Biopython code that builds the backbone (N, CA, C, O; Angstrom):
import numpy as np
from Bio.PDB.StructureBuilder import StructureBuilder

atoms = [
    (1, "MET", "N", (-54.427, 58.195, 67.488)),
    (1, "MET", "CA", (-54.635, 57.227, 68.544)),
    (1, "MET", "C", (-53.469, 56.243, 68.569)),
    (1, "MET", "O", (-53.126, 55.670, 67.535)),
    (2, "THR", "N", (-52.866, 56.045, 69.715)),
    (2, "THR", "CA", (-51.727, 55.153, 69.866)),
    (2, "THR", "C", (-52.194, 53.806, 70.402)),
    (2, "THR", "O", (-52.971, 53.743, 71.354)),
    (3, "THR", "N", (-51.717, 52.736, 69.786)),
    (3, "THR", "CA", (-52.066, 51.394, 70.228)),
    (3, "THR", "C", (-50.863, 50.788, 70.934)),
    (3, "THR", "O", (-49.754, 50.786, 70.399)),
    (4, "THR", "N", (-51.088, 50.275, 72.134)),
    (4, "THR", "CA", (-50.033, 49.616, 72.876)),
    (4, "THR", "C", (-50.112, 48.124, 72.602)),
    (4, "THR", "O", (-51.172, 47.511, 72.732)),
    (5, "ILE", "N", (-48.997, 47.556, 72.229)),
    (5, "ILE", "CA", (-48.942, 46.128, 71.940)),
    (5, "ILE", "C", (-48.347, 45.405, 73.133)),
    (5, "ILE", "O", (-47.257, 45.750, 73.590)),
    (6, "ASP", "N", (-49.050, 44.407, 73.640)),
    (6, "ASP", "CA", (-48.519, 43.554, 74.691)),
    (6, "ASP", "C", (-47.687, 42.492, 73.982)),
    (6, "ASP", "O", (-48.227, 41.564, 73.379)),
    (7, "VAL", "N", (-46.370, 42.637, 74.061)),
    (7, "VAL", "CA", (-45.470, 41.757, 73.316)),
    (7, "VAL", "C", (-45.625, 40.303, 73.762)),
    (7, "VAL", "O", (-45.580, 39.393, 72.934)),
    (8, "SER", "N", (-45.806, 40.085, 75.051)),
    (8, "SER", "CA", (-45.970, 38.718, 75.543)),
    (8, "SER", "C", (-47.219, 38.071, 74.964)),
    (8, "SER", "O", (-47.168, 36.926, 74.516)),
    (9, "GLU", "N", (-48.337, 38.785, 74.966)),
    (9, "GLU", "CA", (-49.575, 38.241, 74.390)),
    (9, "GLU", "C", (-49.423, 37.995, 72.893)),
    (9, "GLU", "O", (-49.926, 37.002, 72.367)),
    (10, "LEU", "N", (-48.732, 38.895, 72.213)),
    (10, "LEU", "CA", (-48.489, 38.728, 70.787)),
    (10, "LEU", "C", (-47.692, 37.454, 70.519)),
    (10, "LEU", "O", (-48.031, 36.680, 69.624)),
    (11, "ILE", "N", (-46.639, 37.242, 71.292)),
    (11, "ILE", "CA", (-45.788, 36.070, 71.081)),
    (11, "ILE", "C", (-46.544, 34.793, 71.418)),
    (11, "ILE", "O", (-46.404, 33.796, 70.710)),
    (12, "VAL", "N", (-47.339, 34.800, 72.480)),
    (12, "VAL", "CA", (-48.159, 33.620, 72.798)),
    (12, "VAL", "C", (-49.078, 33.305, 71.622)),
    (12, "VAL", "O", (-49.214, 32.147, 71.227)),
    (13, "SER", "N", (-49.700, 34.326, 71.073)),
    (13, "SER", "CA", (-50.597, 34.141, 69.932)),
    (13, "SER", "C", (-49.858, 33.554, 68.734)),
    (13, "SER", "O", (-50.367, 32.654, 68.066)),
    (14, "ILE", "N", (-48.673, 34.057, 68.464)),
    (14, "ILE", "CA", (-47.871, 33.554, 67.342)),
    (14, "ILE", "C", (-47.436, 32.110, 67.599)),
    (14, "ILE", "O", (-47.475, 31.287, 66.684)),
    (15, "TYR", "N", (-47.026, 31.791, 68.821)),
    (15, "TYR", "CA", (-46.666, 30.411, 69.165)),
    (15, "TYR", "C", (-47.859, 29.492, 68.924)),
    (15, "TYR", "O", (-47.721, 28.433, 68.312)),
    (16, "ARG", "N", (-49.036, 29.905, 69.409)),
    (16, "ARG", "CA", (-50.230, 29.069, 69.267)),
    (16, "ARG", "C", (-50.541, 28.790, 67.803)),
    (16, "ARG", "O", (-50.823, 27.651, 67.430)),
    (17, "GLU", "N", (-50.491, 29.823, 66.980)),
    (17, "GLU", "CA", (-50.797, 29.655, 65.557)),
    (17, "GLU", "C", (-49.734, 28.833, 64.838)),
    (17, "GLU", "O", (-50.054, 27.927, 64.069)),
    (18, "THR", "N", (-48.479, 29.151, 65.092)),
    (18, "THR", "CA", (-47.383, 28.494, 64.385)),
    (18, "THR", "C", (-47.233, 27.028, 64.793)),
    (18, "THR", "O", (-46.953, 26.169, 63.958)),
    (19, "LEU", "N", (-47.423, 26.753, 66.087)),
    (19, "LEU", "CA", (-47.257, 25.388, 66.591)),
    (19, "LEU", "C", (-48.585, 24.620, 66.636)),
    (19, "LEU", "O", (-48.631, 23.469, 67.069)),
    (20, "HIS", "N", (-49.662, 25.272, 66.185)),
    (20, "HIS", "CA", (-50.988, 24.643, 66.111)),
    (20, "HIS", "C", (-51.426, 24.045, 67.446)),
    (20, "HIS", "O", (-51.860, 22.895, 67.517)),
    (21, "ASP", "N", (-51.300, 24.861, 68.516)),
    (21, "ASP", "CA", (-51.672, 24.405, 69.858)),
    (21, "ASP", "C", (-52.238, 25.580, 70.646)),
    (21, "ASP", "O", (-51.488, 26.421, 71.143)),
    (22, "GLU", "N", (-53.549, 25.634, 70.758)),
    (22, "GLU", "CA", (-54.221, 26.745, 71.450)),
    (22, "GLU", "C", (-54.037, 26.701, 72.971)),
    (22, "GLU", "O", (-54.427, 27.641, 73.664)),
    (23, "THR", "N", (-53.449, 25.622, 73.497)),
    (23, "THR", "CA", (-53.270, 25.520, 74.948)),
    (23, "THR", "C", (-51.973, 26.161, 75.422)),
    (23, "THR", "O", (-51.754, 26.273, 76.628)),
    (24, "LEU", "N", (-51.108, 26.584, 74.504)),
    (24, "LEU", "CA", (-49.826, 27.163, 74.894)),
    (24, "LEU", "C", (-50.044, 28.479, 75.638)),
    (24, "LEU", "O", (-50.941, 29.258, 75.317)),
    (25, "GLY", "N", (-49.194, 28.702, 76.643)),
    (25, "GLY", "CA", (-49.260, 29.925, 77.428)),
    (25, "GLY", "C", (-47.921, 30.624, 77.454)),
    (25, "GLY", "O", (-46.997, 30.236, 76.740)),
    (26, "ALA", "N", (-47.813, 31.653, 78.273)),
    (26, "ALA", "CA", (-46.607, 32.476, 78.334)),
    (26, "ALA", "C", (-45.371, 31.702, 78.780)),
    (26, "ALA", "O", (-44.249, 32.062, 78.424)),
    (27, "ASN", "N", (-45.573, 30.645, 79.552)),
    (27, "ASN", "CA", (-44.428, 29.885, 80.049)),
    (27, "ASN", "C", (-44.220, 28.560, 79.327)),
    (27, "ASN", "O", (-43.415, 27.736, 79.760)),
    (28, "SER", "N", (-44.938, 28.355, 78.235)),
    (28, "SER", "CA", (-44.762, 27.124, 77.457)),
    (28, "SER", "C", (-43.389, 27.110, 76.802)),
    (28, "SER", "O", (-42.858, 28.151, 76.416)),
    (29, "ASP", "N", (-42.830, 25.926, 76.685)),
    (29, "ASP", "CA", (-41.507, 25.763, 76.095)),
    (29, "ASP", "C", (-41.620, 25.456, 74.598)),
    (29, "ASP", "O", (-42.335, 24.539, 74.193)),
    (30, "PHE", "N", (-40.917, 26.221, 73.802)),
    (30, "PHE", "CA", (-40.915, 26.078, 72.351)),
    (30, "PHE", "C", (-40.580, 24.648, 71.930)),
    (30, "PHE", "O", (-41.240, 24.084, 71.058)),
    (31, "PHE", "N", (-39.567, 24.069, 72.543)),
    (31, "PHE", "CA", (-39.113, 22.735, 72.150)),
    (31, "PHE", "C", (-40.106, 21.656, 72.579)),
    (31, "PHE", "O", (-40.399, 20.740, 71.811)),
    (32, "GLU", "N", (-40.626, 21.763, 73.806)),
    (32, "GLU", "CA", (-41.598, 20.787, 74.299)),
    (32, "GLU", "C", (-42.895, 20.841, 73.493)),
    (32, "GLU", "O", (-43.618, 19.848, 73.413)),
    (33, "ALA", "N", (-43.189, 21.991, 72.898)),
    (33, "ALA", "CA", (-44.397, 22.153, 72.090)),
    (33, "ALA", "C", (-44.196, 21.663, 70.655)),
    (33, "ALA", "O", (-45.102, 21.768, 69.829)),
    (34, "GLY", "N", (-43.018, 21.132, 70.364)),
    (34, "GLY", "CA", (-42.759, 20.593, 69.029)),
    (34, "GLY", "C", (-42.070, 21.557, 68.087)),
    (34, "GLY", "O", (-42.025, 21.321, 66.880)),
    (35, "GLY", "N", (-41.527, 22.650, 68.628)),
    (35, "GLY", "CA", (-40.847, 23.634, 67.794)),
    (35, "GLY", "C", (-39.566, 23.098, 67.186)),
    (35, "GLY", "O", (-38.863, 22.282, 67.783)),
    (36, "ASP", "N", (-39.279, 23.578, 65.977)),
    (36, "ASP", "CA", (-38.046, 23.219, 65.292)),
    (36, "ASP", "C", (-37.524, 24.456, 64.561)),
    (36, "ASP", "O", (-38.070, 25.547, 64.720)),
    (37, "SER", "N", (-36.479, 24.292, 63.768)),
    (37, "SER", "CA", (-35.882, 25.456, 63.112)),
    (37, "SER", "C", (-36.850, 26.144, 62.153)),
    (37, "SER", "O", (-36.844, 27.371, 62.054)),
    (38, "LEU", "N", (-37.677, 25.381, 61.447)),
    (38, "LEU", "CA", (-38.641, 25.981, 60.530)),
    (38, "LEU", "C", (-39.656, 26.840, 61.284)),
    (38, "LEU", "O", (-39.938, 27.967, 60.876)),
    (39, "THR", "N", (-40.201, 26.320, 62.370)),
    (39, "THR", "CA", (-41.179, 27.101, 63.126)),
    (39, "THR", "C", (-40.516, 28.295, 63.813)),
    (39, "THR", "O", (-41.156, 29.331, 63.998)),
    (40, "ALA", "N", (-39.263, 28.166, 64.188)),
    (40, "ALA", "CA", (-38.548, 29.307, 64.774)),
    (40, "ALA", "C", (-38.450, 30.439, 63.752)),
    (40, "ALA", "O", (-38.649, 31.605, 64.094)),
    (41, "PHE", "N", (-38.144, 30.101, 62.505)),
    (41, "PHE", "CA", (-38.087, 31.117, 61.449)),
    (41, "PHE", "C", (-39.457, 31.729, 61.198)),
    (41, "PHE", "O", (-39.563, 32.931, 60.956)),
    (42, "GLN", "N", (-40.503, 30.915, 61.254)),
    (42, "GLN", "CA", (-41.856, 31.437, 61.066)),
    (42, "GLN", "C", (-42.229, 32.414, 62.190)),
    (42, "GLN", "O", (-42.839, 33.454, 61.940)),
    (43, "ILE", "N", (-41.863, 32.074, 63.405)),
    (43, "ILE", "CA", (-42.158, 32.937, 64.552)),
    (43, "ILE", "C", (-41.427, 34.271, 64.418)),
    (43, "ILE", "O", (-42.029, 35.330, 64.598)),
    (44, "THR", "N", (-40.136, 34.222, 64.105)),
    (44, "THR", "CA", (-39.390, 35.482, 64.000)),
    (44, "THR", "C", (-39.870, 36.316, 62.822)),
    (44, "THR", "O", (-39.894, 37.543, 62.908)),
    (45, "ALA", "N", (-40.250, 35.673, 61.725)),
    (45, "ALA", "CA", (-40.770, 36.421, 60.572)),
    (45, "ALA", "C", (-42.057, 37.146, 60.938)),
    (45, "ALA", "O", (-42.252, 38.300, 60.556)),
    (46, "ARG", "N", (-42.930, 36.476, 61.673)),
    (46, "ARG", "CA", (-44.191, 37.114, 62.098)),
    (46, "ARG", "C", (-43.921, 38.276, 63.049)),
    (46, "ARG", "O", (-44.557, 39.325, 62.948)),
    (47, "LEU", "N", (-42.984, 38.092, 63.967)),
    (47, "LEU", "CA", (-42.650, 39.170, 64.902)),
    (47, "LEU", "C", (-42.066, 40.364, 64.165)),
    (47, "LEU", "O", (-42.425, 41.508, 64.443)),
    (48, "GLN", "N", (-41.174, 40.100, 63.233)),
    (48, "GLN", "CA", (-40.555, 41.181, 62.464)),
    (48, "GLN", "C", (-41.597, 41.939, 61.660)),
    (48, "GLN", "O", (-41.556, 43.168, 61.597)),
    (49, "ALA", "N", (-42.526, 41.228, 61.047)),
    (49, "ALA", "CA", (-43.561, 41.871, 60.248)),
    (49, "ALA", "C", (-44.518, 42.689, 61.115)),
    (49, "ALA", "O", (-44.959, 43.764, 60.709)),
    (50, "THR", "N", (-44.835, 42.190, 62.288)),
    (50, "THR", "CA", (-45.788, 42.857, 63.167)),
    (50, "THR", "C", (-45.178, 44.048, 63.894)),
    (50, "THR", "O", (-45.799, 45.106, 63.998)),
    (51, "LEU", "N", (-43.955, 43.871, 64.396)),
    (51, "LEU", "CA", (-43.330, 44.909, 65.230)),
    (51, "LEU", "C", (-42.369, 45.807, 64.463)),
    (51, "LEU", "O", (-41.936, 46.837, 64.978)),
    (52, "ASP", "N", (-42.035, 45.422, 63.238)),
    (52, "ASP", "CA", (-41.105, 46.181, 62.409)),
    (52, "ASP", "C", (-39.742, 46.353, 63.072)),
    (52, "ASP", "O", (-39.144, 47.429, 63.043)),
    (53, "ILE", "N", (-39.266, 45.251, 63.675)),
    (53, "ILE", "CA", (-37.918, 45.217, 64.253)),
    (53, "ILE", "C", (-37.267, 43.903, 63.837)),
    (53, "ILE", "O", (-37.955, 42.945, 63.484)),
    (54, "GLU", "N", (-35.941, 43.863, 63.881)),
    (54, "GLU", "CA", (-35.237, 42.635, 63.545)),
    (54, "GLU", "C", (-35.223, 41.710, 64.757)),
    (54, "GLU", "O", (-34.860, 42.114, 65.862)),
    (55, "VAL", "N", (-35.624, 40.465, 64.530)),
    (55, "VAL", "CA", (-35.628, 39.461, 65.597)),
    (55, "VAL", "C", (-34.830, 38.259, 65.106)),
    (55, "VAL", "O", (-35.341, 37.456, 64.324)),
    (56, "PRO", "N", (-33.588, 38.126, 65.555)),
    (56, "PRO", "CA", (-32.774, 36.985, 65.123)),
    (56, "PRO", "C", (-33.395, 35.658, 65.563)),
    (56, "PRO", "O", (-33.879, 35.541, 66.689)),
    (57, "VAL", "N", (-33.382, 34.673, 64.689)),
    (57, "VAL", "CA", (-33.975, 33.372, 64.995)),
    (57, "VAL", "C", (-33.309, 32.727, 66.209)),
    (57, "VAL", "O", (-33.944, 31.943, 66.915)),
    (58, "ALA", "N", (-32.062, 33.040, 66.455)),
    (58, "ALA", "CA", (-31.348, 32.469, 67.602)),
    (58, "ALA", "C", (-32.023, 32.828, 68.932)),
    (58, "ALA", "O", (-31.874, 32.110, 69.920)),
    (59, "LEU", "N", (-32.759, 33.931, 68.951)),
    (59, "LEU", "CA", (-33.445, 34.325, 70.192)),
    (59, "LEU", "C", (-34.516, 33.322, 70.588)),
    (59, "LEU", "O", (-34.738, 33.096, 71.778)),
    (60, "VAL", "N", (-35.184, 32.719, 69.615)),
    (60, "VAL", "CA", (-36.214, 31.724, 69.928)),
    (60, "VAL", "C", (-35.571, 30.518, 70.612)),
    (60, "VAL", "O", (-36.156, 29.931, 71.523)),
    (61, "PHE", "N", (-34.375, 30.153, 70.173)),
    (61, "PHE", "CA", (-33.684, 29.019, 70.777)),
    (61, "PHE", "C", (-33.105, 29.375, 72.148)),
    (61, "PHE", "O", (-33.093, 28.538, 73.050)),
    (62, "ALA", "N", (-32.630, 30.596, 72.306)),
    (62, "ALA", "CA", (-32.043, 31.029, 73.569)),
    (62, "ALA", "C", (-33.097, 31.349, 74.628)),
    (62, "ALA", "O", (-32.856, 31.181, 75.823)),
    (63, "TYR", "N", (-34.257, 31.806, 74.185)),
    (63, "TYR", "CA", (-35.354, 32.182, 75.082)),
    (63, "TYR", "C", (-36.614, 31.454, 74.620)),
    (63, "TYR", "O", (-37.467, 32.060, 73.971)),
    (64, "PRO", "N", (-36.748, 30.157, 74.943)),
    (64, "PRO", "CA", (-37.782, 29.329, 74.336)),
    (64, "PRO", "C", (-39.229, 29.551, 74.799)),
    (64, "PRO", "O", (-40.157, 29.062, 74.154)),
    (65, "SER", "N", (-39.436, 30.270, 75.893)),
    (65, "SER", "CA", (-40.820, 30.521, 76.291)),
    (65, "SER", "C", (-41.251, 31.900, 75.789)),
    (65, "SER", "O", (-40.423, 32.802, 75.670)),
    (66, "PRO", "N", (-42.530, 32.066, 75.496)),
    (66, "PRO", "CA", (-43.000, 33.385, 75.058)),
    (66, "PRO", "C", (-42.677, 34.493, 76.062)),
    (66, "PRO", "O", (-42.341, 35.608, 75.663)),
    (67, "ALA", "N", (-42.775, 34.196, 77.352)),
    (67, "ALA", "CA", (-42.494, 35.209, 78.371)),
    (67, "ALA", "C", (-41.039, 35.661, 78.317)),
    (67, "ALA", "O", (-40.751, 36.856, 78.371)),
    (68, "ASP", "N", (-40.125, 34.701, 78.210)),
    (68, "ASP", "CA", (-38.698, 35.044, 78.151)),
    (68, "ASP", "C", (-38.361, 35.776, 76.856)),
    (68, "ASP", "O", (-37.623, 36.761, 76.868)),
    (69, "LEU", "N", (-38.897, 35.296, 75.751)),
    (69, "LEU", "CA", (-38.651, 35.935, 74.464)),
    (69, "LEU", "C", (-39.228, 37.346, 74.452)),
    (69, "LEU", "O", (-38.624, 38.259, 73.889)),
    (70, "ALA", "N", (-40.379, 37.526, 75.063)),
    (70, "ALA", "CA", (-41.027, 38.839, 75.114)),
    (70, "ALA", "C", (-40.171, 39.873, 75.832)),
    (70, "ALA", "O", (-40.118, 41.031, 75.418)),
    (71, "GLU", "N", (-39.503, 39.464, 76.903)),
    (71, "GLU", "CA", (-38.641, 40.394, 77.641)),
    (71, "GLU", "C", (-37.532, 40.927, 76.736)),
    (71, "GLU", "O", (-37.243, 42.123, 76.741)),
    (72, "VAL", "N", (-36.920, 40.049, 75.972)),
    (72, "VAL", "CA", (-35.827, 40.443, 75.089)),
    (72, "VAL", "C", (-36.347, 41.295, 73.932)),
    (72, "VAL", "O", (-35.762, 42.327, 73.603)),
    (73, "VAL", "N", (-37.437, 40.863, 73.323)),
    (73, "VAL", "CA", (-37.990, 41.595, 72.180)),
    (73, "VAL", "C", (-38.518, 42.956, 72.612)),
    (73, "VAL", "O", (-38.323, 43.949, 71.911)),
    (74, "ALA", "N", (-39.185, 43.009, 73.759)),
    (74, "ALA", "CA", (-39.746, 44.277, 74.243)),
    (74, "ALA", "C", (-38.664, 45.306, 74.526)),
    (74, "ALA", "O", (-38.905, 46.508, 74.411)),
    (75, "ALA", "N", (-37.484, 44.851, 74.892)),
    (75, "ALA", "CA", (-36.370, 45.772, 75.153)),
    (75, "ALA", "C", (-35.953, 46.506, 73.877)),
    (75, "ALA", "O", (-35.458, 47.631, 73.940)),
    (76, "ASP", "N", (-36.152, 45.868, 72.718)),
    (76, "ASP", "CA", (-35.803, 46.480, 71.428)),
    (76, "ASP", "C", (-36.961, 47.221, 70.790)),
    (76, "ASP", "O", (-36.766, 47.976, 69.837)),
    (77, "PHE", "N", (-38.166, 47.015, 71.305)),
    (77, "PHE", "CA", (-39.362, 47.570, 70.688)),
    (77, "PHE", "C", (-39.654, 48.930, 71.197)),
    (77, "PHE", "O", (-40.633, 49.548, 70.780)),
]
sb = StructureBuilder()
sb.init_structure("model")
sb.init_model(0)
sb.init_chain("A")
sb.init_seg("    ")
for serial, (resi, resn, name, xyz) in enumerate(atoms, 1):
    if name == "N":
        sb.init_residue(resn, " ", resi, " ")
    sb.init_atom(name, np.array(xyz, "f"), 0.0, 1.0, " ", f" {name:<3s}", serial, name[0])
structure = sb.get_structure()
């Protein structure tokens, strides 16, 4: 049985847990939600562990919303 992962939903979930804010959505901004370098590393570590792909921390800074980050990550997944 093959499981399809919705990368955008996964990233929203990781943002919510890491930034401790259940109101965050796909278009929420990492920086406006209180994100910093430590939380960026936590987000990329969770993505790497879940998807088994390398996710450079710089991507969180370059693509600060879950929707934008998902597009880039999904291209590699």
